[in-house]
C-alpha positions as CSV (number, residue, x, y, z in Angstrom):
1,M,189.8,69.0,146.7
2,K,192.8,67.7,144.8
3,D,194.0,64.2,145.8
4,Q,197.4,65.6,146.9
5,N,195.7,68.1,149.2
6,Q,193.3,65.5,150.6
7,Q,196.3,63.4,151.5
8,I,198.0,66.4,153.3
9,V,194.9,67.0,155.3
10,S,194.5,63.3,156.1
11,D,198.2,63.2,157.2
12,F,197.7,66.2,159.4
13,L,194.5,64.9,161.0
14,S,196.3,61.6,161.8
15,H,198.1,63.6,164.5
16,R,194.9,65.0,165.9
17,E,195.3,63.3,169.3
18,D,198.8,64.6,170.0
19,I,198.1,68.1,168.6
20,S,194.8,68.3,170.6
21,D,196.5,67.3,173.8
22,D,199.1,70.0,173.2
23,I,196.5,72.6,172.5
24,M,194.6,71.7,175.6
25,A,197.7,71.8,177.8
26,D,198.8,75.2,176.4
27,V,195.3,76.7,176.7
28,E,195.1,75.6,180.3
29,T,198.5,77.1,181.0
30,M,197.6,80.3,179.1
31,L,194.2,80.8,180.7
32,G,194.7,79.0,184.0
33,V,191.6,76.9,183.4
34,M,190.3,74.5,180.7
35,P,187.3,76.1,179.1
36,F,184.1,74.0,179.4
37,I,183.5,74.2,175.6
38,F,186.9,72.7,174.9
39,K,186.1,69.6,177.0
40,V,182.9,69.0,175.1
41,L,184.3,69.8,171.6
42,R,187.1,67.3,172.3
43,E,184.5,64.6,171.7
44,R,184.8,65.4,168.0
45,P,188.6,65.1,167.5
46,D,188.9,66.4,163.9
47,T,186.6,69.4,164.4
48,F,188.2,70.1,167.8
49,M,191.7,70.2,166.4
50,L,190.9,72.3,163.4
51,A,188.7,74.8,165.2
52,T,190.8,75.2,168.3
53,L,194.0,75.4,166.4
54,A,192.6,78.4,164.5
55,D,191.4,80.0,167.8
56,Y,194.7,79.2,169.5
57,K,196.6,81.1,166.8
58,T,194.1,83.9,166.6
59,G,193.9,84.4,170.4
60,R,197.7,85.0,170.7
61,P,198.7,86.9,167.6
62,D,202.4,87.8,167.2
63,Q,201.5,91.5,166.8
64,L,199.8,91.8,170.2
65,S,201.2,91.2,173.7
66,P,199.4,88.4,175.6
67,K,198.1,91.1,178.0
68,T,196.6,93.1,175.1
69,A,195.2,90.0,173.5
70,E,193.4,89.2,176.8
71,L,192.1,92.7,177.1
72,V,190.6,92.4,173.6
73,A,189.1,89.0,174.6
74,I,187.5,90.7,177.6
75,A,186.0,93.4,175.5
76,A,184.7,90.8,173.0
77,A,183.3,88.5,175.7
78,A,181.6,91.5,177.4
79,G,180.0,92.5,174.1
80,A,178.9,89.0,173.4
81,G,177.4,88.6,176.9
82,A,179.6,85.6,177.5
83,E,179.9,85.6,181.3
84,S,182.0,82.4,181.6
85,C,184.4,83.7,179.0
86,L,184.7,87.0,180.9
87,K,185.7,85.2,184.1
88,V,188.3,83.1,182.2
89,H,189.8,86.1,180.3
90,I,189.8,88.5,183.3
91,K,191.9,85.9,185.2
92,A,194.1,85.4,182.2
93,A,194.6,89.1,181.8
94,Q,195.6,89.5,185.4
95,K,198.0,86.6,185.0
96,E,199.5,88.6,182.0
97,G,199.9,91.7,184.2
98,A,196.7,93.6,183.5
99,T,195.6,95.8,186.4
100,R,192.1,96.1,187.7
101,D,191.9,99.6,186.2
102,E,192.9,98.4,182.8
103,I,190.3,95.6,182.9
104,L,187.7,98.1,184.1
105,D,188.5,100.5,181.3
106,T,188.3,97.7,178.8
107,I,184.8,96.7,180.1
108,M,183.7,100.3,180.0
109,I,184.8,100.7,176.4
110,A,183.0,97.5,175.5
111,A,179.9,98.8,177.1
112,M,180.2,102.1,175.3
113,M,180.5,100.3,172.0
114,G,177.5,98.1,172.7
115,K,175.2,101.0,173.6
116,P,174.5,102.1,170.0
117,K,173.2,98.7,169.1
118,I,170.6,98.9,171.9
119,L,169.8,102.6,171.2
120,A,169.6,102.3,167.4
121,S,167.3,99.3,167.6
122,A,165.1,100.6,170.3
123,L,164.9,104.2,169.1
124,R,163.8,103.1,165.7
125,Q,160.7,101.6,167.4
126,L,160.0,104.8,169.4
127,P,156.8,106.4,168.2
128,D,157.2,109.8,166.5
129,K,156.4,112.9,168.4
130,E,152.8,114.0,167.9
């Protein structure tokens, strides 16, 4: 990395404590809870700030409403089997105005999209008909 860019990164990282505190406060306000993984990752300040800043911006894109972003997060968490994330994002979606029916439909779509992975893998192992 060029010296100039290294200095820019170093200057940015020198603010890691304040930026990380702001991210944690905003995330707790946004989700209604502080995710467990954030508390642990905070033990590595540089990594925490860089990784969560990217997640923070990705999780609330300008092009999606907060409700839609939370519904997408529910679908992704369901597909990943991330039960704790599901709990957090379901509550956050409700906070953003999502109804039970919208959340249920989101989960059903996630389940539908996960089905081919199971079927394709399992059916390839199915013995041929005799």
